N, CA and C of each residue as an Amber inpcrd file, in Angstrom:
protein
   330
 -36.1540000   8.9000000   3.3620000 -35.2470000   8.3240000   2.3970000
 -34.0850000   9.2660000   2.1070000 -34.3780000  10.5820000   2.0200000
 -33.3160000  11.5500000   1.7660000 -32.3010000  11.5610000   2.9030000
 -32.7780000  11.3730000   4.1220000 -31.8790000  11.3570000   5.2780000
 -30.9350000  10.1640000   5.2080000 -31.4220000   9.0240000   4.7720000
 -30.5830000   7.8250000   4.6480000 -29.5080000   8.0570000   3.5940000
 -29.8950000   8.6620000   2.4480000 -28.9240000   8.9610000   1.3950000
 -27.8660000   9.9430000   1.8970000 -28.2910000  10.9360000   2.6370000
 -27.3560000  11.9270000   3.1680000 -26.3720000  11.2830000   4.1390000
 -26.8720000  10.3980000   4.9800000 -26.0030000   9.7110000   5.9430000
 -25.0250000   8.8090000   5.2000000 -25.5000000   8.0880000   4.1970000
 -24.6160000   7.2080000   3.4130000 -23.5360000   8.0220000   2.7080000
 -23.9130000   9.1580000   2.1450000 -22.9410000  10.0160000   1.4710000
 -21.8970000  10.5280000   2.4600000 -22.3380000  10.9490000   3.6370000
 -21.4090000  11.4500000   4.6470000 -20.4500000  10.3640000   5.1110000
 -20.9620000   9.1600000   5.3280000 -20.1190000   8.0440000   5.7530000
 -19.1110000   7.7050000   4.6640000 -19.5400000   7.7190000   3.4000000
 -18.6450000   7.4320000   2.2790000 -17.5190000   8.4520000   2.2040000
 -17.8490000   9.7220000   2.3280000 -16.8260000  10.7650000   2.2880000
 -15.8420000  10.6180000   3.4320000 -16.3600000  10.3050000   4.6120000
 -15.4840000  10.1130000   5.7600000 -14.5480000   8.9340000   5.5330000
 -15.0680000   7.8420000   4.9960000 -14.2510000   6.6450000   4.7500000
 -13.1610000   6.9360000   3.7430000 -13.4820000   7.6600000   2.6710000
 -12.4780000   7.9920000   1.6530000 -11.4250000   8.9180000   2.2350000
 -11.8280000   9.9470000   2.9740000 -10.8480000  10.8750000   3.5330000
  -9.9960000  10.2010000   4.5990000 -10.5600000   9.2940000   5.3600000
  -9.7800000   8.5730000   6.3670000  -8.7560000   7.6800000   5.6950000
  -9.1600000   7.0230000   4.5840000  -8.2200000   6.1570000   3.8730000
  -7.0970000   6.9830000   3.2530000  -7.4190000   8.1340000   2.6950000
  -6.4020000   8.9350000   2.0210000  -5.3680000   9.4840000   2.9940000
  -5.6710000   9.5020000   4.2600000  -4.7370000   9.9980000   5.2530000
  -4.0630000   8.8680000   6.0220000  -4.2880000   7.6460000   5.6080000
  -3.8380000   6.4890000   6.3760000  -2.4760000   5.9750000   5.9220000
  -1.5040000   6.8490000   5.7900000  -0.1670000   6.4490000   5.3710000
   0.7350000   6.3510000   6.5850000   1.6040000   5.3540000   6.5950000
   2.6090000   5.2560000   7.6550000   3.7810000   6.1800000   7.3740000
   3.9910000   6.4950000   6.1060000   5.1170000   7.3390000   5.7270000
   4.7600000   8.1360000   4.4820000   5.1960000   9.3770000   4.4360000
   5.0340000  10.2130000   3.2490000   6.2880000  11.0610000   3.1150000
   6.8400000  11.1050000   1.9210000   8.0480000  11.8960000   1.6800000
   8.0030000  12.4460000   0.2680000   8.5930000  13.6160000   0.0710000
   8.6150000  14.2470000  -1.2470000  10.0270000  14.6570000  -1.6010000
  10.3060000  14.6820000  -2.8950000  11.6030000  15.1060000  -3.3920000
  11.9110000  14.4320000  -4.7100000  13.1480000  14.6090000  -5.1500000
  13.5830000  13.9710000  -6.3900000  14.1590000  12.5980000  -6.0750000
  13.8980000  11.6650000  -6.9620000  14.4090000  10.3110000  -6.7880000
  15.9120000  10.3120000  -7.0270000  16.6530000   9.8050000  -6.0660000
  18.1090000   9.7420000  -6.2020000  18.5820000   8.3820000  -6.6910000
  17.7710000   7.3500000  -6.4630000  18.2170000   6.0070000  -6.8110000
  17.0200000   5.0750000  -6.9360000  17.0760000   4.2070000  -7.9490000
  16.1070000   3.1250000  -8.1100000  16.9020000   1.8420000  -8.2500000
  16.6420000   0.8880000  -7.3830000  17.3020000  -0.4180000  -7.4430000
  16.2540000  -1.4510000  -7.8370000  16.6620000  -2.4140000  -8.6530000
  15.7730000  -3.4970000  -9.0440000  16.4940000  -4.8210000  -8.8550000
  15.7640000  -5.8150000  -8.3770000  16.3390000  -7.1330000  -8.1890000
  15.3610000  -8.1890000  -8.6870000  15.8930000  -9.3250000  -9.0690000
  15.0400000 -10.4140000  -9.5470000  14.8360000 -11.4780000  -8.4870000
  15.4700000 -11.3170000  -7.3530000  15.3100000 -12.3250000  -6.3020000
  15.0500000 -11.6590000  -4.9650000  14.4180000 -12.3920000  -4.0990000
  14.1500000 -11.8750000  -2.7540000  13.0480000 -10.8440000  -2.7440000
  12.8860000 -10.2220000  -1.6020000  11.8550000  -9.2090000  -1.4490000
  12.3350000  -7.8400000  -1.8700000  11.4400000  -6.8990000  -1.7730000
  11.7500000  -5.5050000  -2.0730000  12.3050000  -5.3620000  -3.4970000
  11.5480000  -5.8590000  -4.4820000  12.0240000  -5.9220000  -5.8620000
  12.4890000  -4.5840000  -6.4300000  11.6790000  -3.5360000  -6.2640000
  12.0280000  -2.2090000  -6.7490000  12.1680000  -1.3050000  -5.5330000
  13.3690000  -0.7520000  -5.3470000  13.6310000   0.0980000  -4.1750000
  13.8580000   1.5310000  -4.6390000  13.2160000   2.4660000  -3.9540000
  13.2910000   3.8660000  -4.3320000  13.8320000   4.6840000  -3.1740000
  14.8110000   5.5310000  -3.4800000  15.3690000   6.4560000  -2.4890000
  15.2330000   7.8720000  -3.0240000  15.0430000   8.8190000  -2.1290000
  14.9300000  10.2270000  -2.5100000  16.1730000  10.9970000  -2.0880000
  16.4870000  12.0560000  -2.8450000  17.6050000  12.9340000  -2.4920000
  17.3430000  13.5650000  -1.1250000  18.3630000  13.6140000  -0.3020000
  18.2990000  14.2820000   1.0060000  17.1680000  13.7780000   1.8950000
  16.8140000  12.5180000   1.7520000  15.7670000  11.9130000   2.5870000
  16.3040000  10.6300000   3.2190000  17.1970000  10.7250000   4.1870000
  17.7430000   9.5070000   4.7860000  16.7030000   8.7030000   5.5570000
  15.6340000   9.3410000   5.9890000  14.6020000   8.6400000   6.7610000
  13.2910000   8.5640000   5.9940000  13.3820000   8.2070000   4.7280000
  12.1830000   8.1100000   3.8980000  11.1970000   7.1070000   4.4760000
  11.7190000   6.0760000   5.1130000  10.8910000   5.0600000   5.7510000
  11.2110000   5.0650000   7.2380000  10.2400000   5.3800000   8.0800000
  10.5120000   5.4120000   9.5220000  10.6470000   3.9990000  10.0940000
  11.7170000   3.3220000   9.6900000  11.9430000   1.9460000  10.1060000
  13.4380000   1.7080000  10.2120000  13.8820000   0.9880000  11.2060000
  15.3060000   0.6570000  11.2850000  15.7080000  -0.3750000  10.2330000
  14.7170000  -0.9510000   9.5650000  14.9720000  -1.9930000   8.5760000
  15.5310000  -1.4470000   7.2680000  15.0840000  -0.2740000   6.8370000
  15.4820000   0.2210000   5.5250000  15.3490000   1.7300000   5.4310000
  16.0990000   2.3240000   4.5150000  15.9870000   3.7570000   4.2580000
  15.4530000   3.9870000   2.8370000  14.5930000   3.1040000   2.3800000
  13.9650000   3.2070000   1.0660000  12.5150000   2.7550000   1.1830000
  11.7440000   3.0370000   0.1450000  10.4230000   2.4290000   0.0060000
  10.5270000   1.4390000  -1.1400000   9.6830000   0.4300000  -1.1200000
   9.7690000  -0.5620000  -2.1820000   8.4190000  -0.7490000  -2.8680000
   8.5020000  -1.1720000  -4.1180000   7.3280000  -1.4700000  -4.9240000
   7.3730000  -2.9390000  -5.2800000   6.3030000  -3.6550000  -4.9530000
   6.2280000  -5.0800000  -5.2700000   5.7840000  -5.2630000  -6.7180000
   6.3760000  -6.2340000  -7.3900000   5.9950000  -6.5060000  -8.7770000
   4.5780000  -7.0500000  -8.8760000   4.0480000  -7.5240000  -7.7720000
   2.6790000  -8.0430000  -7.7630000   1.6510000  -6.9760000  -7.3690000
   2.1080000  -5.7600000  -7.1350000   1.2070000  -4.6830000  -6.7370000
   0.2250000  -4.3660000  -7.8600000  -0.9780000  -4.0040000  -7.4660000
  -1.9610000  -3.5640000  -8.4480000  -1.4090000  -2.3270000  -9.1540000
  -1.5770000  -2.2590000 -10.4590000  -1.1190000  -1.1120000 -11.2490000
   0.4040000  -0.9440000 -11.2120000   1.1300000  -2.0450000 -11.0710000
   2.5890000  -2.0220000 -10.9800000   3.2300000  -1.3020000 -12.1570000
   2.8410000  -1.6410000 -13.3660000   3.4910000  -1.0810000 -14.5570000
   3.3610000   0.4390000 -14.6200000   2.1720000   0.9420000 -14.3530000
   1.9680000   2.3900000 -14.3960000   2.7410000   3.0880000 -13.2830000
   2.7540000   2.4870000 -12.1130000   3.4930000   3.0760000 -10.9880000
   4.9870000   3.0990000 -11.2770000   5.5070000   1.9860000 -11.7830000
   6.9420000   1.9100000 -12.1080000   7.2830000   2.8860000 -13.2330000
   6.4240000   2.9930000 -14.2320000   6.6480000   3.9360000 -15.3270000
   6.6760000   5.3760000 -14.8090000   5.7940000   5.6900000 -13.8640000
   5.7680000   7.0290000 -13.2760000   7.0710000   7.3070000 -12.5280000
   7.5390000   6.3310000 -11.7630000   8.8010000   6.4900000 -11.0360000
   9.9740000   6.6960000 -11.9840000  10.0460000   5.8890000 -13.0380000
  11.1440000   6.0210000 -14.0020000  11.0850000   7.3580000 -14.7430000
   9.8910000   7.7810000 -15.1010000   9.7300000   9.0720000 -15.7760000
  10.2000000  10.2120000 -14.8790000   9.8090000  10.1710000 -13.6310000
  10.2300000  11.2100000 -12.6820000  11.7430000  11.1860000 -12.4930000
  12.3160000  10.0030000 -12.4060000  13.7640000   9.8710000 -12.2060000
  14.5330000  10.4190000 -13.4050000  14.1530000  10.0000000 -14.5900000
  14.8610000  10.4280000 -15.8050000  14.7390000  11.9290000 -16.0230000
  13.5730000  12.4770000 -15.7480000  13.3290000  13.9050000 -15.9790000
  13.6020000  14.7800000 -14.7600000  14.1050000  14.1740000 -13.6930000
  14.4370000  14.8910000 -12.4610000  13.2610000  15.7070000 -11.9350000
  12.0870000  15.0840000 -11.9430000  10.8700000  15.7230000 -11.4380000
  10.6180000  15.2740000 -10.0120000  10.1260000  16.1600000  -9.1650000
   9.8130000  15.7540000  -7.7940000   8.6020000  14.8400000  -7.7330000
   8.6160000  13.9740000  -6.7640000   7.5060000  13.0590000  -6.5090000
   7.1430000  13.1140000  -5.0350000   5.9440000  12.6770000  -4.7510000
   5.5330000  12.4210000  -3.3750000   5.2480000  10.9350000  -3.2960000
   5.8600000  10.2820000  -2.3200000   5.7200000   8.8460000  -2.1430000
   4.9930000   8.5750000  -0.8350000   3.9660000   7.7670000  -0.9020000
   3.1710000   7.4050000   0.2620000   3.2740000   5.9040000   0.4520000
   3.5890000   5.4840000   1.6570000   3.8010000   4.0520000   1.8940000
   3.2000000   3.6200000   3.2250000   3.0380000   2.3220000   3.3270000
   2.5910000   1.6960000   4.5690000   3.5970000   0.6230000   4.9470000
   3.7550000   0.4160000   6.2320000   4.6860000  -0.6120000   6.7040000
   4.1140000  -1.9980000   6.4620000   4.9930000  -2.9020000   6.0400000
   4.5820000  -4.2920000   5.8750000   4.7780000  -5.0260000   7.1910000
   4.5650000  -6.3300000   7.1970000   4.6470000  -7.1070000   8.4320000
   6.0600000  -7.1410000   9.0160000   7.0820000  -6.8970000   8.1840000
   8.4630000  -6.8790000   8.6720000   8.8970000  -5.4880000   9.1270000
   8.0900000  -4.4620000   8.8180000   8.4170000  -3.1030000   9.2230000
   9.0100000  -2.2520000   8.1150000   9.1880000  -2.8050000   6.9100000
   9.6800000  -2.0210000   5.7720000   8.5070000  -1.2710000   5.1510000
   8.7960000  -0.2560000   4.3610000   7.7480000   0.5950000   3.7980000
   7.4350000   0.2250000   2.3570000   6.2120000  -0.2770000   2.1450000
   5.7520000  -0.6380000   0.8100000   5.0750000   0.5670000   0.1610000
   5.5290000   0.9190000  -1.0290000   4.9660000   2.0430000  -1.7640000
   3.5310000   1.7260000  -2.1640000   2.6310000   2.6590000  -1.8520000
   1.2190000   2.4680000  -2.1430000   0.7200000   3.4940000  -3.1570000
   1.2710000   4.7130000  -3.1110000   0.7350000   5.8040000  -3.9290000
   1.8750000   6.7270000  -4.3170000   1.8620000   7.1910000  -5.5730000
   2.8920000   8.1020000  -6.0900000   2.2130000   9.2850000  -6.7520000
   2.7480000  10.4640000  -6.5020000   2.3020000  11.6650000  -7.1920000
   3.5330000  12.3200000  -7.8150000   3.4370000  12.6710000  -9.1010000
   4.5200000  13.3940000  -9.7740000   3.9740000  14.7510000 -10.1850000
   4.7390000  15.7820000  -9.9140000   4.3220000  17.1440000 -10.2180000
   5.0860000  17.6280000 -11.4500000   4.4140000  18.3730000 -12.2990000
   5.0180000  18.8870000 -13.5260000   6.1660000  19.8130000 -13.2610000
């Protein structure tokens, strides 16, 4: 029984670490621009200072946050706080079906 628990724990750790490294794009820096729109896709667009290739896609040079994303309010609040206070962030995104980069995870450093 202990061996089964150990194997399950090892598989769980591997799955979590594999997921945490599964980003299509990662970039860090200060936010230079936040755009918001009420129509169309890419509702909230984020660009970083000196990061012209924040999204490795010919479609866009920004990452976007969907208003329907889980934890949208907290993520948007974190982005706005970092922007207003000129704090660096790390943005992690995955490509959507069109090839644009959807923001999945944000880290702000003090």
